[in-house]
C-alpha positions in Angstrom: -5.9 -2.3 13.5 -3.1 -4.4 11.7 0.1 -3.6 10.9 -0.5 -3.5 7.1 -3.1 -0.8 8.4 -0.5 1.3 10.1 1.9 0.6 7.5 -0.4 2.5 4.5 -1.6 4.9 7.0 1.9 6.1 8.2 3.2 5.8 4.7 0.6 8.3 3.1 0.3 10.6 6.5 -3.2 9.7 6.8 -5.5 8.4 9.7 -5.7 4.5 10.7 -9.1 4.8 9.8 -9.0 6.0 6.7 -7.5 3.2 5.4 -10.3 1.3 3.6 -10.3 -1.5 0.9 -12.1 1.0 -1.3 -9.3 3.7 -0.9 -7.7 4.2 -4.3 -4.5 6.0 -5.8 -5.2 9.6 -6.5 -8.4 9.8 -4.7 -7.0 11.6 -1.7 -4.7 14.2 -1.9 -2.1 12.0 0.3 -1.9 9.3 -2.2 -0.2 10.9 -4.9 2.8 9.3 -7.0 5.4 10.5 -4.4 3.7 9.0 -1.6 2.8 5.8 -3.9 6.4 4.9 -4.3 7.5 5.7 -0.5 4.4 3.2 0.2 5.9 0.6 -2.1 9.4 1.3 -0.3 7.7 0.8 2.9 5.9 -2.7 1.8 9.2 -3.7 0.4 11.1 -3.3 3.6 8.4 -4.5 6.1 7.6 -7.4 4.2 11.2 -7.9 3.0 10.3 -8.2 -0.8 11.0 -6.8 -4.1 7.8 -5.9 -5.9 7.6 -6.3 -10.1 7.1 -2.9 -11.5 3.9 -4.3 -13.0 2.5 -5.0 -9.6 3.7 -1.3 -8.4 1.7 0.2 -11.2 -1.1 -2.3 -10.6 -1.8 -0.8 -7.1 -4.3 1.2 -7.5 -6.5 0.5 -3.8 -5.6 -0.9 -0.4 -7.8 -4.0 -1.7 -5.3 -4.8 -4.8 -2.4 -4.0 -2.7 -3.5 -6.9 -0.2 -4.0 -9.0 -3.6 -1.1 -8.4 -4.9 1.0 -9.1 -1.6 -0.7 -12.6 -1.8 1.2 -13.2 -4.9 4.5 -12.5 -2.5 3.3 -15.1 -0.1 2.3 -12.2 2.3 -0.6 -12.2 4.1 -2.1 -8.9 5.7 
């Protein structure tokens, strides 16, 4: 488990084991638009960044979130 995995799990209120690269926005009831914004807030707080609106919209999966965070020099 990584801090990133735990952060995503905590934000979405799911088990860390459920956080996979393939997990997608709206693919589970827990990852709806409200949870998406909570996840964004958690990411911004944890990594001390301010995500661009386009990046927030593009966060369609766990794999995509990792890719976007790299743009902000965050390695997870």
